[in-house]
C-alpha positions as CSV (number, residue, x, y, z in Angstrom):
1,M,44.9,16.1,-56.6
2,V,46.5,17.4,-59.9
3,V,48.0,15.3,-62.4
4,R,50.9,16.6,-65.0
5,G,50.4,16.5,-68.4
6,G,53.2,17.3,-71.3
7,D,52.4,20.5,-73.1
8,H,48.7,20.7,-71.2
9,G,50.5,22.2,-67.8
10,T,48.4,20.8,-64.6
11,I,45.0,19.6,-65.4
12,P,42.7,19.2,-62.0
13,M,41.4,16.0,-61.4
14,P,38.4,15.4,-58.7
15,D,39.0,14.4,-55.6
16,A,37.8,10.9,-55.1
17,R,38.1,10.3,-51.7
18,K,34.6,12.7,-50.9
19,R,32.1,10.5,-49.4
20,P,29.1,11.2,-47.6
21,C,28.3,11.2,-43.8
22,S,26.5,8.6,-42.4
23,I,24.7,10.8,-40.3
24,C,23.6,14.2,-42.1
25,R,24.3,12.6,-45.6
26,H,26.4,16.3,-46.7
27,W,29.8,15.0,-48.8
28,F,32.8,15.9,-46.9
29,R,36.3,15.0,-47.6
30,P,38.0,12.2,-44.6
31,D,41.0,13.9,-42.6
32,P,43.7,12.1,-44.2
33,R,44.7,10.7,-40.7
34,V,41.8,8.7,-41.0
35,G,41.2,7.9,-44.4
36,A,39.0,5.3,-45.5
37,R,37.6,4.6,-42.3
38,Q,36.0,8.1,-41.6
39,R,32.4,7.5,-41.5
40,A,31.2,10.7,-40.3
41,C,31.8,14.7,-41.4
42,S,33.5,16.8,-38.9
43,K,30.3,18.5,-37.4
44,P,29.8,18.1,-34.1
45,E,26.2,16.8,-34.2
46,C,27.8,14.4,-36.7
47,Q,30.2,13.2,-34.2
48,A,28.3,12.9,-31.2
49,A,25.7,10.9,-33.0
50,R,28.5,8.6,-34.1
51,R,29.7,8.3,-31.0
52,K,26.2,7.6,-29.2
53,K,26.0,5.1,-32.0
54,T,29.1,3.1,-31.1
55,Q,29.2,3.6,-27.3
56,A,25.1,1.8,-27.8
57,R,26.2,-0.6,-30.1
58,W,29.2,-1.4,-27.6
59,R,26.5,-1.6,-24.2
60,A,24.6,-4.0,-26.5
61,A,27.4,-7.0,-27.2
62,A,27.0,-9.9,-25.2
63,A,30.7,-9.4,-23.3
64,N,29.6,-5.9,-22.2
65,R,26.1,-6.0,-21.1
66,G,27.0,-5.8,-17.4
67,Y,29.8,-3.6,-17.7
68,A,28.5,-0.6,-16.8
69,R,26.9,-2.0,-13.3
70,A,29.9,-4.1,-12.3
71,N,32.3,-0.7,-12.7
72,R,29.7,0.6,-10.9
73,I,29.8,-1.7,-7.7
74,L,33.7,-1.9,-7.9
75,K,34.1,1.5,-7.5
76,R,32.1,2.0,-4.9
77,N,33.6,-0.1,-3.0
78,A,36.7,0.8,-3.6
79,A,36.6,3.7,-2.2
80,E,38.5,4.2,1.5
81,S,35.6,5.2,3.3
82,P,32.7,2.8,3.4
83,P,30.2,2.8,1.1
84,E,26.6,4.6,1.5
85,P,24.3,2.0,1.2
86,V,22.7,1.6,-2.6
87,R,19.6,3.7,-2.9
88,V,17.0,0.9,-4.1
89,P,13.0,2.1,-4.8
90,A,9.8,1.2,-2.3
91,P,9.4,-1.0,-1.0
92,L,13.4,-2.1,-1.3
93,H,14.0,0.6,1.0
94,R,12.3,-1.2,3.9
95,L,14.7,-4.1,4.2
96,P,17.5,-4.2,6.2
97,W,20.2,-3.5,4.5
98,D,22.6,-3.3,7.2
99,V,22.2,-6.9,7.5
100,A,22.7,-7.9,4.0
101,K,26.3,-5.8,4.3
102,D,27.2,-7.3,7.7
103,Q,26.7,-11.0,5.7
104,F,27.5,-10.9,2.6
105,G,30.0,-7.6,2.9
106,A,29.4,-4.4,0.7
107,K,29.6,-6.1,-2.7
108,G,27.1,-8.5,-2.3
109,A,24.9,-6.4,-0.5
110,D,25.3,-3.6,-3.7
111,F,24.7,-7.0,-5.6
112,I,21.8,-8.1,-3.9
113,G,20.3,-4.5,-4.1
114,V,20.9,-4.3,-8.3
115,L,19.4,-7.6,-7.9
116,S,16.6,-6.7,-6.2
117,I,15.5,-3.3,-7.8
118,L,15.9,-5.9,-11.4
119,L,13.5,-8.0,-10.1
120,L,11.0,-5.5,-9.0
121,R,11.3,-3.6,-12.5
122,T,10.3,-7.3,-14.3
123,A,7.3,-8.1,-11.7
124,K,6.3,-4.4,-12.0
125,D,6.6,-4.9,-16.0
126,Q,4.5,-8.3,-16.0
127,F,1.9,-6.6,-14.2
128,R,1.1,-3.4,-16.3
129,A,0.7,-6.1,-19.4
130,H,-2.2,-7.6,-17.6
131,R,-4.6,-4.8,-17.6
132,I,-7.7,-5.1,-15.5
133,D,-11.2,-5.1,-17.1
134,P,-13.6,-3.0,-14.9
135,T,-16.8,-4.4,-16.8
136,R,-16.3,-8.2,-15.0
137,V,-17.1,-9.4,-12.1
138,P,-13.9,-10.3,-10.6
139,G,-12.5,-13.4,-10.1
140,T,-15.1,-15.0,-13.3
141,L,-13.2,-16.6,-15.7
142,P,-13.4,-15.3,-19.5
143,L,-16.3,-15.9,-21.6
144,A,-16.2,-18.7,-24.0
145,P,-16.3,-18.2,-27.5
146,A,-19.7,-18.1,-29.1
147,K,-20.5,-21.2,-30.8
148,D,-21.3,-21.8,-34.8
149,Q,-24.8,-22.5,-35.4
150,I,-24.3,-23.7,-38.3
151,R,-23.6,-27.6,-38.1
152,P,-21.5,-29.6,-40.3
153,A,-23.5,-31.7,-43.3
154,P,-23.7,-35.2,-43.2
155,Y,-21.8,-37.3,-45.4
């Protein structure tokens, strides 16, 4: 930015629009097309990190949580040929998915498959939270906490 002053000619003024990148913290000049809304510099790694944060924030929003799953199910069932059954982990692969597809349709079977996978993961997480204590005899109750030997003073 240049300010013109009477006899002094041109006086260079510092560019007040410079700002630190929210990712790498280096100073940069925002693109004039973006202006004050630009928070990250134009380095590819900063732009990728900014995009990653923005997408994670969008996915975490309550209105968008199931978007990816629902979109995959809709795309699978929009194909001209009938889609393959949903790939599910063991032991779910032993269930009769062709019967579910006949009874509930392709979308219904896909929904049941995704729901089953979610329930299986949740159950596995619960089992991992309760570790087995190999030093105890199975089926016994935990020991009661030790009682104090000091008796309260009579009043």
